[in-house]
N, C-alpha and C positions, 0 to 999 in steps of 0.2 A: 515794355512799359505799357500801362493801360490807360484808361480814361480817368481824368482827375476833375473833380468838381471844385470850383472856387466859391467858397461860402463866406469867408471872413478875411480880415486883414492878414492873418497868418498865411492863408492860402494865396492871397495876392502877393505877399512878399516871397513866398516859395516860387510862384510862377515867374515873377520878375527876376529873381536870382537865377533860376534855372535857364532862362532865355536872355540873360544879360541885359535886362531892361529894354530889350528890343534894339539894342545898339547895333548899328551896321546891318540892319535887316530891311526887308522890303515886303510889302503886301503883294504877294504873287498872284493870288486868285481870291475871288469872293463869290459865294453862291447864296442867294436869298430866296426863301419860299414862305408861303403862308399855308395855313391849314384849311383855307377856304377852297371850295371847288364847286363845279356844276355837275350834277348827276346826269345819267343818260336820258332821263326824262326832262332835262333842262331846268330842274329846280336847283336853286342855289343853296349851298350849305355853308353859310358864312360863319367862320370860326375866327374870332379876332386874336390870332396868335401868329406872329411873324418870327422867323428864325433865320439866322445867318451863320454860315461856315466861312472861315477865313484861313487861308494858307499863308503862313509867313516863312520866309527863308532868311538865313543870316550867314555872315562870313565867319562863323565860328562853329566848332563841333560840340557835340554832346549837350544838347541837341542842335542840329543845324537847321531843322525845320520843325515847326509845330503847327497844329491846326487848332483854332479856337471855334467853339460852337456856342453861339449866343441863342438862348431860348427865351421867348417872350420879349422880343425886342420892343422897346418903348420909343426910341428915336434912332435915326440912322442918317448920318451926314458924311458922305465921302467926297473928297475934293481931289480930282486927279492932279498930278504934278503939271505945272505950266510947261509949255513948250521950251525946250533947251534947258530944262532943269532936271536934276536927278530925282529918283524916287526913294532915296535912302532915308530910313527912319533913324534918327540919331539917339533919341530916348523917348520912350512912350510913357503914358500915364495909365495906371489901372487903379481905380478907387471904388470904394463902396460909399455911395452918397444917397441919402434919403431912400434907402431900401432898394436901390438899383446899382448894378455894376456898370461902371463907365470905363471904356477903353478909348484912348486918344493917341494919335501919332506924334504928339508933342507934350513933353513933361510939364511945360508951363501952362498948358490949357486949363481953363477953369469952367466947370459946368454952369456956373452962374453967368458967364459971358459967352454962351455957346451959340447965340443966334447968328451973329455976323462974324464968321471966322473962316480962315483958310485952313483950319485944322480938320483932318478927318477924325470922326469920333462916332461912337454909338453907345447906347445904354440898353440894358436888358435885365430881366428878372433873374436869370440864371446863366452861368458861364461854366463851360467845361473845356478842357484842353487835353491834347495828347501829342506825343512825340511822333512825328512822321518824317524823320531824317532821311528815309529812303525816297522821299518825294523831292529831292533836289533836282535842279536843272530847269530847262525850258518847257518840258512837257506839261500840258494842261491836265489837271486831275479832275476838274468839275465839269468838263465838257469839251467837245471838239469844235472849234470855231469854223473849221472848213466845211461843216454841214450847211452853212448858209450860202 
């Protein structure tokens, strides 16, 4: 399986059907980066483009893990699970709204009421996904935390 771009409602439906609406899944890892950087001469190269990669695993096969790549992130709101609560996603939302793609870990979430919410969500200009079912288990794929 290759890389798939989500462009319209048909692509959204395909992704949600392929990954079971994210039912019984979890956000395993997340990696965010910007295109901004400081050159060797210490001059700033500010490029206003933020990107996020997210690894999801689920308790079903075909696929059992997918990676989402959000390019041109507009907003980013991640809420860790409270202590003594599980991190299971029961049903996620993926919609195209006002020219942006929105993903949320709760199907009842509404982008119009997104300011004060316990829901993790993000919006971006572009979204891609791929099957990474070989990435199951505890191993970190985006970095080794023991380096700190």
